[in-house]
N, CA, C and O of each residue as an XYZ file, in Angstrom:
376
protein
N      26.967      0.913    -53.677
C      26.255      0.086    -52.716
C      25.237     -0.765    -53.461
O      24.490     -0.279    -54.311
N      25.230     -2.027    -53.124
C      24.264     -2.946    -53.739
C      22.852     -2.572    -53.298
O      22.668     -1.755    -52.396
N      21.883     -3.163    -53.928
C      20.498     -2.879    -53.607
C      20.110     -3.618    -52.323
O      19.568     -4.722    -52.365
N      20.397     -2.993    -51.195
C      20.145     -3.596    -49.893
C      18.655     -3.869    -49.713
O      18.276     -4.913    -49.181
N      17.820     -2.950    -50.147
C      16.374     -3.118    -50.005
C      15.907     -4.353    -50.774
O      15.094     -5.127    -50.268
N      16.410     -4.537    -51.976
C      16.052     -5.699    -52.775
C      16.519     -6.997    -52.136
O      15.795     -7.993    -52.135
N      17.737     -6.982    -51.591
C      18.255     -8.182    -50.931
C      17.437     -8.508    -49.686
O      17.126     -9.672    -49.431
N      17.085     -7.477    -48.906
C      16.282     -7.707    -47.711
C      14.900     -8.248    -48.071
O      14.366     -9.118    -47.383
N      14.336     -7.733    -49.141
C      13.020     -8.203    -49.578
C      13.084     -9.683    -49.963
O      12.225    -10.475    -49.575
N      14.101    -10.036    -50.720
C      14.272    -11.438    -51.133
C      14.495    -12.345    -49.924
O      13.910    -13.424    -49.828
N      15.346    -11.895    -49.008
C      15.634    -12.682    -47.809
C      14.385    -12.822    -46.939
O      14.128    -13.888    -46.379
N      13.627    -11.765    -46.831
C      12.398    -11.816    -46.031
C      11.401    -12.817    -46.619
O      10.774    -13.577    -45.881
N      11.260    -12.815    -47.923
C      10.361    -13.772    -48.573
C      10.802    -15.214    -48.306
O       9.971    -16.093    -48.077
N      12.121    -15.447    -48.339
C      12.631    -16.789    -48.035
C      12.335    -17.167    -46.587
O      11.913    -18.287    -46.299
N      12.562    -16.223    -45.687
C      12.372    -16.495    -44.261
C      10.905    -16.750    -43.929
O      10.602    -17.517    -43.015
N      10.003    -16.120    -44.654
C       8.579    -16.339    -44.407
C       8.136    -17.742    -44.832
O       7.113    -18.247    -44.372
N       8.922    -18.360    -45.717
C       8.612    -19.724    -46.172
C       9.441    -20.792    -45.450
O       9.137    -21.981    -45.541
N      10.486    -20.367    -44.735
C      11.413    -21.292    -44.084
C      11.486    -20.955    -42.588
O      12.144    -19.994    -42.186
N      10.806    -21.756    -41.783
C      10.694    -21.478    -40.344
C      12.050    -21.454    -39.646
O      12.259    -20.638    -38.747
N      12.974    -22.327    -40.037
C      14.306    -22.356    -39.412
C      15.083    -21.076    -39.711
O      15.740    -20.521    -38.831
N      15.005    -20.619    -40.944
C      15.670    -19.371    -41.317
C      15.056    -18.207    -40.548
O      15.769    -17.337    -40.047
N      13.759    -18.198    -40.462
C      13.056    -17.154    -39.716
C      13.535    -17.115    -38.266
O      13.830    -16.043    -37.738
N      13.613    -18.274    -37.626
C      14.077    -18.350    -36.234
C      15.516    -17.861    -36.114
O      15.867    -17.156    -35.168
N      16.334    -18.243    -37.075
C      17.752    -17.839    -37.049
C      17.886    -16.319    -37.139
O      18.683    -15.717    -36.419
N      17.113    -15.709    -38.017
C      17.179    -14.257    -38.170
C      16.614    -13.546    -36.941
O      17.188    -12.560    -36.478
N      15.500    -14.035    -36.413
C      14.916    -13.422    -35.217
C      15.837    -13.569    -34.009
O      15.848    -12.703    -33.135
N      16.601    -14.642    -33.950
C      17.512    -14.879    -32.829
C      18.638    -13.852    -32.767
O      19.270    -13.697    -31.722
N      18.898    -13.155    -33.859
C      19.967    -12.149    -33.830
C      19.657    -11.031    -32.842
O      20.565    -10.336    -32.387
N      18.385    -10.855    -32.510
C      18.005     -9.831    -31.519
C      18.629    -10.100    -30.157
O      18.833     -9.171    -29.375
N      18.930    -11.351    -29.869
C      19.471    -11.740    -28.565
C      20.989    -11.576    -28.476
O      21.564    -11.714    -27.396
N      21.630    -11.286    -29.590
C      23.087    -11.153    -29.615
C      23.533     -9.829    -28.988
O      22.754     -8.883    -28.868
N      24.799     -9.792    -28.597
C      25.363     -8.568    -28.002
C      25.287     -7.408    -28.994
O      24.962     -6.283    -28.615
N      25.585     -7.682    -30.254
C      25.503     -6.681    -31.321
C      24.548     -7.231    -32.385
O      24.990     -7.855    -33.350
N      23.242     -7.002    -32.212
C      22.238     -7.623    -33.081
C      22.406     -7.318    -34.571
O      22.250     -8.213    -35.402
N      22.717     -6.085    -34.915
C      22.825     -5.727    -36.331
C      24.003     -6.445    -36.974
O      23.893     -6.931    -38.099
N      25.126     -6.516    -36.271
C      26.287     -7.232    -36.806
C      25.978     -8.720    -36.957
O      26.359     -9.338    -37.951
N      25.292     -9.288    -35.976
C      24.927    -10.706    -36.052
C      23.992    -10.947    -37.237
O      24.138    -11.937    -37.954
N      23.044    -10.054    -37.437
C      22.110    -10.162    -38.551
C      22.857    -10.101    -39.883
O      22.626    -10.923    -40.769
N      23.743     -9.135    -40.014
C      24.501     -8.987    -41.260
C      25.386    -10.199    -41.516
O      25.563    -10.610    -42.663
N      25.943    -10.772    -40.453
C      26.776    -11.967    -40.598
C      25.942    -13.126    -41.159
O      26.395    -13.840    -42.054
N      24.733    -13.311    -40.639
C      23.847    -14.359    -41.145
C      23.512    -14.085    -42.610
O      23.517    -15.000    -43.434
N      23.224    -12.833    -42.930
C      22.920    -12.470    -44.319
C      24.063    -12.865    -45.242
O      23.838    -13.462    -46.295
N      25.288    -12.534    -44.850
C      26.449    -12.847    -45.688
C      26.656    -14.353    -45.804
O      27.036    -14.845    -46.866
N      26.408    -15.090    -44.719
C      26.523    -16.548    -44.776
C      25.528    -17.143    -45.769
O      25.769    -18.207    -46.339
N      24.418    -16.455    -45.968
C      23.384    -16.910    -46.892
C      23.583    -16.369    -48.310
O      22.773    -16.628    -49.200
N      24.664    -15.619    -48.510
C      24.972    -15.113    -49.844
C      24.489    -13.706    -50.131
O      24.567    -13.246    -51.270
N      23.988    -13.010    -49.110
C      23.536    -11.631    -49.270
C      24.599    -10.715    -48.673
O      24.779    -10.663    -47.457
N      25.292    -10.004    -49.537
C      26.392     -9.142    -49.086
C      25.832     -7.861    -48.470
O      25.804     -6.804    -49.099
N      25.394     -7.991    -47.233
C      24.832     -6.860    -46.488
C      25.744     -6.590    -45.297
O      26.046     -7.489    -44.512
N      26.173     -5.348    -45.178
C      27.051     -4.927    -44.090
C      26.341     -3.877    -43.248
O      25.395     -3.233    -43.701
N      26.808     -3.715    -42.025
C      26.144     -2.852    -41.068
C      25.888     -1.440    -41.594
O      24.765     -0.941    -41.525
N      26.920     -0.808    -42.112
C      26.750      0.580    -42.568
C      25.814      0.670    -43.766
O      25.071      1.642    -43.895
N      25.840     -0.321    -44.638
C      24.910     -0.326    -45.771
C      23.468     -0.423    -45.283
O      22.578      0.248    -45.805
N      23.253     -1.258    -44.286
C      21.915     -1.432    -43.735
C      21.426     -0.132    -43.091
O      20.282      0.275    -43.292
N      22.285      0.503    -42.331
C      21.934      1.760    -41.668
C      21.695      2.861    -42.696
O      20.703      3.585    -42.618
N      22.605      2.985    -43.657
C      22.469      4.029    -44.679
C      21.236      3.819    -45.542
O      20.570      4.785    -45.914
N      20.926      2.574    -45.864
C      19.756      2.291    -46.691
C      18.493      2.744    -45.972
O      17.600      3.317    -46.596
N      18.408      2.498    -44.687
C      17.247      2.929    -43.914
C      17.133      4.434    -43.875
O      16.042      4.983    -44.034
N      18.250      5.107    -43.663
C      18.231      6.570    -43.605
C      17.892      7.165    -44.969
O      17.122      8.122    -45.053
N      18.458      6.605    -46.035
C      18.177      7.112    -47.383
C      16.723      6.886    -47.763
O      16.096      7.751    -48.375
N      16.182      5.721    -47.400
C      14.793      5.418    -47.696
C      13.877      6.391    -46.959
O      12.929      6.919    -47.540
N      14.161      6.628    -45.683
C      13.355      7.558    -44.903
C      13.426      8.971    -45.490
O      12.408      9.654    -45.598
N      14.625      9.400    -45.867
C      14.784     10.747    -46.435
C      13.996     10.881    -47.736
O      13.367     11.912    -47.977
N      14.026      9.853    -48.567
C      13.274      9.897    -49.827
C      11.773      9.964    -49.559
O      11.053     10.716    -50.215
N      11.309      9.184    -48.602
C       9.889      9.212    -48.247
C       9.490     10.578    -47.717
O       8.428     11.099    -48.055
N      10.333     11.146    -46.897
C      10.047     12.447    -46.307
C       9.969     13.519    -47.395
O       9.091     14.381    -47.373
N      10.902     13.451    -48.345
C      10.883     14.430    -49.443
C       9.618     14.283    -50.284
O       9.035     15.278    -50.716
N       9.202     13.052    -50.510
C       8.048     12.847    -51.385
C       6.739     13.224    -50.710
O       5.773     13.559    -51.397
N       6.681     13.178    -49.391
C       5.434     13.487    -48.701
C       5.429     14.851    -48.045
O       4.379     15.330    -47.615
N       6.581     15.478    -47.962
C       6.661     16.747    -47.258
C       7.300     17.822    -48.140
O       7.781     18.835    -47.634
N       7.306     17.608    -49.423
C       7.863     18.607    -50.323
C       9.323     18.903    -50.092
O       9.811     19.967    -50.471
N      10.018     17.985    -49.481
C      11.448     18.177    -49.245
C      11.750     18.905    -47.963
O      12.919     19.074    -47.616
N      10.741     19.338    -47.251
C      10.964     20.064    -46.001
C      11.322     19.141    -44.859
O      11.132     17.928    -44.946
N      11.823     19.698    -43.822
C      12.220     18.909    -42.650
C      11.342     19.270    -41.456
O      11.825     19.299    -40.324
N      10.079     19.542    -41.686
C       9.194     19.939    -40.598
C       8.653     18.777    -39.786
O       8.254     18.960    -38.637
N       8.634     17.595    -40.360
C       8.068     16.460    -39.626
C       9.176     15.718    -38.897
O      10.177     15.342    -39.506
N       9.007     15.504    -37.610
C      10.049     14.791    -36.846
C      10.061     13.313    -37.193
O       9.027     12.735    -37.528
N      11.240     12.705    -37.111
C      11.366     11.274    -37.368
C      10.860     10.533    -36.139
O      11.197     10.881    -35.008
N      10.063      9.528    -36.369
C       9.617      8.684    -35.281
C      10.708      7.668    -34.986
O      11.415      7.230    -35.893
N      10.843      7.300    -33.747
C      11.883      6.355    -33.350
C      11.755      5.055    -34.139
O      10.695      4.429    -34.156
N      12.840      4.660    -34.787
C      12.874      3.381    -35.470
C      12.313      3.356    -36.873
O      12.368      2.315    -37.528
N      11.778      4.456    -37.360
C      11.142      4.375    -38.671
C      12.136      4.250    -39.814
O      11.745      3.943    -40.940
N      13.407      4.481    -39.546
C      14.422      4.296    -40.581
C      15.312      3.094    -40.287
O      16.367      2.936    -40.902
N      14.894      2.245    -39.350
C      15.697      1.107    -38.931
C      15.251     -0.139    -39.701
O      14.308     -0.821    -39.300
N      15.934     -0.425    -40.803
C      15.555     -1.563    -41.638
C      15.698     -2.886    -40.901
O      14.947     -3.824    -41.169
N      16.638     -2.978    -39.988
C      16.815     -4.212    -39.220
C      15.546     -4.508    -38.418
O      14.994     -5.604    -38.514
N      15.087     -3.542    -37.635
C      13.884     -3.758    -36.809
C      12.641     -3.931    -37.667
O      11.778     -4.750    -37.349
N      12.540     -3.177    -38.743
C      11.384     -3.322    -39.634
C      11.357     -4.716    -40.251
O      10.300     -5.338    -40.359
N      12.520     -5.194    -40.651
C      12.637     -6.525    -41.238
C      12.141     -7.585    -40.250
O      11.322     -8.436    -40.597
N      12.649     -7.521    -39.018
C      12.263     -8.520    -38.023
C      10.799     -8.391    -37.638
O      10.128     -9.399    -37.420
N      10.299     -7.180    -37.553
C       8.887     -6.980    -37.223
C       7.991     -7.616    -38.276
O       6.937     -8.161    -37.948
N       8.398     -7.551    -39.531
C       7.604     -8.149    -40.592
C       7.645     -9.680    -40.556
O       6.749    -10.334    -41.090
N       8.669    -10.249    -39.937
C       8.755    -11.697    -39.821
C       7.864    -12.248    -38.699
O       7.431    -13.400    -38.742
N       7.605    -11.409    -37.704
C       6.863    -11.889    -36.527
C       5.392    -12.073    -36.770
O       4.661    -12.471    -35.864
């Protein structure tokens, strides 16, 4: 799997400087399948990001954070959306 986090970071930086790109990415929320629409835009822009990679990257990132702050235990419940890179990405654009 490519470095999805790195690609999202690069894309986010571009979108913060390009209002049209920002609007295009935020508009994916209105689609019937927002994550698929978002990934399609990413690929059109040259970022090979697919739905499962985006989902897995969020889950892997959350698991790594949990291990580093909780000694690897599973005692802390996941908050809704904290592993959702799609929503986090869009929230950072707003």
